C-alpha positions, -999 to +999 in steps of 0.1 A: -577+789+193-572+825+203-586+837+236-594+874+234-622+882+258-628+886+295-644+856+313-680+864+320-695+831+328-686+795+335-707+765+323-725+763+356-739+798+353-755+792+318-794+793+319-801+756+312-837+764+305-829+783+272-843+764+243-816+754+218-842+760+191-846+796+202-808+800+203-806+788+167-832+812+156-814+842+172-779+834+160-761+844+128-729+827+119-698+847+115-667+837+096-633+853+103-599+839+093-594+821+126-628+804+122-620+790+086-610+756+100-643+752+119-664+763+090-645+740+067-651+712+092-689+719+092-694+723+054-673+693+045-696+669+064-726+651+049-758+670+057-773+637+067-747+632+095-749+645+130-727+660+157-731+668+194-733+704+207-718+703+241-722+739+252-729+774+239-716+804+256-711+841+250-675+842+259-646+825+243-626+823+275-654+804+292-655+780+263-617+774+266-621+767+303-647+741+296-625+725+269-595+724+293-615+713+324-630+684+305-598+675+285-616+678+251-586+691+233-583+691+195-614+669+190-638+698+197-648+724+171-660+759+179-688+774+158-688+811+162-721+830+157-737+862+169-767+862+192-785+894+198-755+912+182-730+897+205-705+868+199-719+833+207-697+802+206-710+766+203-688+737+210-693+708+186-680+672+191-678+642+167-694+631+135-720+604+135-738+587+106-773+590+121-792+605+151-792+572+170-754+569+169-750+605+180-774+599+209-755+567+219-722+587+219-736+610+245-731+582+271-694+581+264-689+618+273-676+627+307-705+632+332-695+669+338-701+674+301-734+654+300-746+673+331-754+705+312-773+687+285-759+677+252-778+686+220-777+663+189-774+685+158-776+676+122-749+690+100-778+701+076-790+724+104-756+739+109-748+742+072-781+761+067-770+788+091-737+795+072-740+824+048-732+814+012 
């Protein structure tokens, strides 16, 4: 995953009071060559299945620091969008057959990841944001 931007903020500096629903309304997915893998991962999933959104940040370097710090490695997927005309990166984790299984999986995440609040997302909601 390329790291091209200056670090602006770490996970701890993110405003935890921002509603994820408001974030979704203000974002527009973007698809560049490097993001094809992530888009393929999202669109190839059943719309009835769920994933966990671990974090969303405006800076790819910050996202990579979070991934490295929490040893999330290749199991995490980045969903690049734009928010207010600026890049916005959501980190997605896992595929679960229903909301209950996804909610149960939150407990298995490292406490540092859970600390910031994990959002259960349906693949249907992610797929609806991708331009066709």
